[in-house]
C-alpha positions as CSV (number, residue, x, y, z in Angstrom):
1,X,-128.3,77.8,86.1
2,X,-132.1,77.6,86.1
3,X,-132.2,77.9,82.3
4,X,-129.3,75.5,81.9
5,X,-131.0,72.6,83.8
6,X,-133.7,70.6,82.1
7,X,-136.8,69.2,83.9
8,X,-134.6,66.3,85.2
9,X,-132.0,68.6,86.8
10,X,-129.5,67.8,84.1
11,X,-127.1,70.4,82.7
12,X,-126.8,68.5,79.4
13,X,-129.2,65.9,77.9
14,X,-126.4,63.7,76.7
15,X,-123.5,64.3,79.0
16,X,-123.9,63.4,82.7
17,X,-120.3,64.6,83.3
18,X,-121.6,68.2,83.2
19,X,-123.4,67.5,86.5
20,X,-120.5,65.5,87.9
21,X,-117.8,68.0,87.3
22,X,-119.9,70.9,88.7
23,X,-120.6,68.8,91.8
24,X,-116.8,68.3,92.2
25,X,-116.2,72.0,91.7
26,X,-118.8,73.3,94.1
27,X,-117.9,70.7,96.7
28,X,-114.3,71.8,96.6
29,X,-115.3,75.3,97.5
30,X,-117.7,74.2,100.2
31,X,-121.0,74.9,98.4
32,X,-124.2,72.9,98.7
33,X,-124.7,71.0,95.5
34,X,-128.3,70.2,96.5
35,X,-129.3,73.9,96.4
36,X,-128.1,75.4,93.2
37,X,-130.6,78.0,92.0
38,X,-133.1,76.0,93.9
39,X,-132.2,72.8,92.2
40,X,-130.1,69.7,93.2
41,X,-127.2,68.6,90.9
42,X,-127.4,65.2,92.5
43,X,-130.9,64.6,91.1
44,X,-129.4,64.8,87.6
45,X,-127.5,61.7,88.3
46,X,-130.5,59.4,89.1
47,X,-130.5,57.3,86.0
48,X,-128.0,54.6,84.9
49,X,-129.3,54.8,81.4
50,X,-128.5,58.5,81.3
51,X,-125.0,58.1,82.9
52,X,-124.0,55.2,80.7
53,X,-125.0,57.1,77.6
54,X,-121.6,58.7,77.8
55,X,-120.0,55.3,77.8
56,X,-117.0,55.0,80.1
57,X,-116.7,58.6,81.0
58,X,-120.2,58.8,82.5
59,X,-119.9,56.2,85.3
60,X,-116.3,57.2,86.1
61,X,-117.1,60.9,86.7
62,X,-120.4,60.1,88.4
63,X,-118.6,57.8,90.9
64,X,-115.9,60.4,91.5
65,X,-118.6,63.1,92.1
66,X,-120.7,61.0,94.5
67,X,-117.8,59.8,96.4
68,X,-116.2,63.2,96.7
69,X,-118.2,64.0,99.8
70,X,-120.2,60.8,100.5
71,X,-123.3,62.0,98.6
72,X,-126.3,59.7,98.4
73,X,-127.3,58.0,95.2
74,X,-130.9,58.2,93.8
75,X,-133.2,56.7,91.3
76,X,-131.9,53.4,90.0
77,X,-128.3,54.5,90.5
78,X,-126.1,52.7,93.1
79,X,-122.4,52.7,93.7
80,X,-122.3,49.0,93.0
81,X,-123.8,49.6,89.5
82,X,-121.4,52.4,88.7
83,X,-118.4,50.2,89.7
84,X,-119.8,47.3,87.7
85,X,-120.4,49.6,84.7
86,X,-116.7,50.6,84.8
87,X,-115.4,47.1,85.3
88,X,-117.5,45.8,82.4
89,X,-115.8,48.1,80.0
90,X,-112.2,47.2,80.8
91,X,-110.3,45.7,77.9
92,X,-108.4,42.4,78.1
93,X,-105.0,44.2,78.2
94,X,-106.1,46.0,81.4
95,X,-106.8,49.4,79.7
96,X,-110.0,51.3,79.3
97,X,-111.2,52.9,76.0
98,X,-113.0,56.2,75.7
99,X,-115.9,54.4,74.0
100,X,-116.8,51.0,75.4
101,X,-117.0,49.4,71.9
102,X,-113.6,50.7,70.9
103,X,-110.6,48.5,70.5
104,X,-108.2,51.4,71.1
105,X,-106.6,51.6,74.6
106,X,-106.7,55.1,76.1
107,X,-104.2,56.0,78.8
108,X,-106.2,59.0,80.1
109,X,-109.4,57.0,80.4
110,X,-107.5,54.1,82.0
111,X,-106.0,56.5,84.6
112,X,-109.4,58.1,85.3
113,X,-111.1,54.7,85.8
114,X,-108.4,53.8,88.4
115,X,-109.1,57.1,90.1
116,X,-112.7,56.3,90.4
117,X,-112.1,52.7,91.5
118,X,-109.4,53.5,94.0
119,X,-111.7,53.8,97.1
120,X,-113.0,50.2,96.3
121,X,-109.5,48.6,95.9
122,X,-110.1,46.2,98.8
123,X,-112.8,44.5,96.7
124,X,-111.3,41.5,95.0
125,X,-112.7,42.2,91.5
126,X,-111.7,45.9,91.7
127,X,-108.3,45.0,92.9
128,X,-107.7,42.7,90.0
129,X,-108.9,45.3,87.5
130,X,-106.8,48.1,89.0
131,X,-103.7,45.8,89.2
132,X,-104.2,45.0,85.5
133,X,-104.5,48.6,84.7
134,X,-101.3,49.4,86.5
135,X,-99.5,46.7,84.6
136,X,-100.9,48.1,81.3
137,X,-99.7,51.6,82.3
138,X,-96.2,50.5,83.2
139,X,-96.0,48.7,79.9
140,X,-96.9,51.7,77.7
141,X,-94.9,54.3,79.6
142,X,-92.4,56.0,77.3
143,X,-88.7,55.8,77.8
144,X,-88.5,59.3,79.1
145,X,-91.2,58.5,81.7
146,X,-94.0,60.5,79.9
147,X,-97.2,59.0,78.8
148,X,-99.2,59.2,75.5
149,X,-102.9,59.1,75.4
150,X,-102.8,56.5,72.6
151,X,-99.6,54.3,73.0
152,X,-97.2,55.0,70.2
153,X,-98.3,58.6,69.6
154,X,-96.7,61.8,70.9
155,X,-96.5,62.2,74.7
156,X,-98.8,64.8,76.4
157,X,-98.8,66.6,79.6
158,X,-102.4,65.6,80.2
159,X,-101.8,61.9,79.9
160,X,-98.8,62.1,82.2
161,X,-100.8,64.1,84.7
162,X,-103.7,61.6,84.8
163,X,-101.3,58.8,85.7
164,X,-100.0,60.8,88.5
165,X,-103.5,61.4,89.9
166,X,-104.3,57.7,89.6
167,X,-101.2,56.7,91.4
168,X,-101.8,59.1,94.3
169,X,-105.4,58.0,94.6
170,X,-104.1,54.6,95.4
171,X,-101.5,55.9,97.8
172,X,-98.6,55.2,95.5
173,X,-95.7,57.7,95.4
174,X,-95.2,58.4,91.7
175,X,-91.6,59.4,92.4
176,X,-90.6,56.3,94.4
177,X,-92.5,53.4,92.7
178,X,-89.9,51.8,90.5
179,X,-92.6,50.7,88.1
180,X,-93.0,54.3,87.0
181,X,-89.4,55.5,87.0
182,X,-87.4,55.3,83.8
183,X,-83.6,55.6,84.0
184,X,-83.9,57.6,87.1
185,X,-86.7,59.8,85.8
186,X,-90.0,59.6,87.6
187,X,-93.4,60.3,86.0
188,X,-93.5,63.6,88.1
189,X,-90.2,64.6,86.7
190,X,-91.6,63.8,83.2
191,X,-94.6,66.1,83.8
192,X,-92.2,68.9,84.9
193,X,-90.6,68.6,81.4
194,X,-93.8,70.1,79.9
195,X,-93.5,73.2,82.1
196,X,-93.3,76.5,80.2
197,X,-91.1,79.1,81.8
198,X,-93.3,81.9,83.1
199,X,-96.1,79.6,84.2
200,X,-98.2,76.8,82.7
201,X,-97.7,73.6,80.8
202,X,-97.6,72.8,77.1
203,X,-99.7,70.0,75.6
204,X,-97.0,68.3,73.6
205,X,-93.2,68.6,74.3
206,X,-92.6,70.2,70.9
207,X,-95.1,73.0,71.6
208,X,-93.8,76.4,72.5
209,X,-96.8,77.9,74.1
210,X,-98.9,77.3,77.2
211,X,-102.0,75.1,76.8
212,X,-105.1,75.7,79.0
213,X,-106.1,72.1,79.5
214,X,-102.5,70.9,80.0
215,X,-102.0,73.7,82.6
216,X,-105.2,72.8,84.4
217,X,-104.4,69.1,84.6
218,X,-100.7,69.6,85.1
219,X,-101.2,71.7,88.2
220,X,-103.9,69.5,89.7
221,X,-101.7,66.5,89.2
222,X,-99.0,68.3,91.2
223,X,-101.6,69.2,93.8
224,X,-102.5,65.5,94.1
225,X,-98.8,64.6,94.6
226,X,-98.4,67.4,97.1
227,X,-101.5,66.1,99.0
228,X,-100.0,62.6,99.1
229,X,-96.7,63.9,100.6
230,X,-98.6,66.1,103.1
231,X,-100.7,63.0,104.1
232,X,-103.9,64.7,103.2
233,X,-106.9,63.1,101.4
234,X,-106.5,62.3,97.7
235,X,-107.5,64.8,95.1
236,X,-111.1,63.9,94.7
237,X,-111.7,62.9,98.3
238,X,-113.1,66.1,99.7
239,X,-114.3,64.7,103.0
240,X,-112.0,67.3,104.6
241,X,-114.0,70.1,103.1
242,X,-116.8,71.8,105.2
243,X,-119.9,72.2,103.0
244,X,-122.2,75.0,103.9
245,X,-125.7,73.6,103.6
246,X,-128.2,76.1,102.1
247,X,-131.6,76.1,103.9
248,X,-134.7,75.6,101.8
249,X,-135.9,79.0,100.6
250,X,-138.0,80.4,97.8
251,X,-136.2,80.6,94.5
252,X,-135.5,84.1,93.3
253,X,-136.6,84.6,89.7
254,X,-133.7,84.7,87.3
255,X,-132.5,88.2,86.1
256,X,-132.1,88.9,82.4
257,X,-128.8,87.8,81.2
258,X,-126.2,90.5,80.6
259,X,-123.9,90.6,77.6
260,X,-120.6,88.6,78.0
261,X,-122.1,86.6,80.9
262,X,-120.0,83.3,81.2
263,X,-122.1,80.4,79.9
264,X,-123.5,78.2,82.6
265,X,-122.3,74.7,82.9
266,X,-118.7,75.3,81.8
267,X,-115.7,74.1,83.8
268,X,-114.6,77.5,85.2
269,X,-115.4,76.6,88.8
270,X,-113.5,73.3,88.4
271,X,-110.5,75.1,86.9
272,X,-110.6,77.7,89.7
273,X,-110.5,75.0,92.4
274,X,-107.9,72.9,90.7
275,X,-105.7,75.9,90.1
276,X,-106.0,77.3,93.6
277,X,-105.3,73.9,95.2
278,X,-102.3,73.3,93.0
279,X,-100.8,76.7,93.4
280,X,-100.9,76.4,97.2
281,X,-98.1,74.0,97.2
282,X,-97.4,72.4,93.9
283,X,-95.8,75.3,92.3
284,X,-93.0,75.3,94.9
285,X,-92.6,71.6,94.4
286,X,-92.3,72.2,90.6
287,X,-89.5,74.7,91.0
288,X,-87.6,72.5,93.4
289,X,-87.7,69.6,90.9
290,X,-86.7,71.8,87.9
291,X,-83.7,73.0,89.9
292,X,-82.7,69.4,90.7
293,X,-82.9,68.4,87.1
294,X,-80.9,71.4,85.9
């Protein structure tokens, strides 16, 4: 970790999401994000110029990370600026693109933006933006209740999953809201259609094998749905997690790296948390739904 961070406590000089996602992962397992190998992951999110370098993704994930446990902002970054940065990149049709200058609507990015803005829904401007995004999403939902990242292309488990997470973040039941039910099939039912017998999800419906990213996102979408039904906090609201604060102490010099050591800064911790959270209740839910559809 010491080697991975630069002098500004950033895990990557171009992608602020590396800090944001690791903050989410460590928070989920109750670890202190301000003492990671003697460094603070929060300090790496202290510049709007750095965060917005990653276009829409940067502000979205920074806001999700900071709000996950009420973390303080630093430098010239404020929650108001992050919200504004997200709102300013919304397209006229209510969607968000991956790149702010792009004219291509992206379902995944739209759903993620809604997830980040959900805690601010009572703000009039945010409400208008989120409502427009929901209208866009209902308009591009496929006839089988799935979603495609780019409307008109093949449906994917990941896009379908992101919409479920967005709806649950707003307190909307994705199986009961008629806007997201097609011919009696809900968006949750649609996600279950990507399930591969034996465990895991496929990326596209035509695929025969399990896909890692589809499985990760599919299970944490089911975890989000499970948490909604159980009246728990939403997926990225980790205020119910007890974080063990690490007292200030001298930093132990890093040991020489060993062969086959996992590379620092990957998403393994995030995947571990998402998978564990999902499997605690979502797998049962999935099986029940598949039996109902059989």
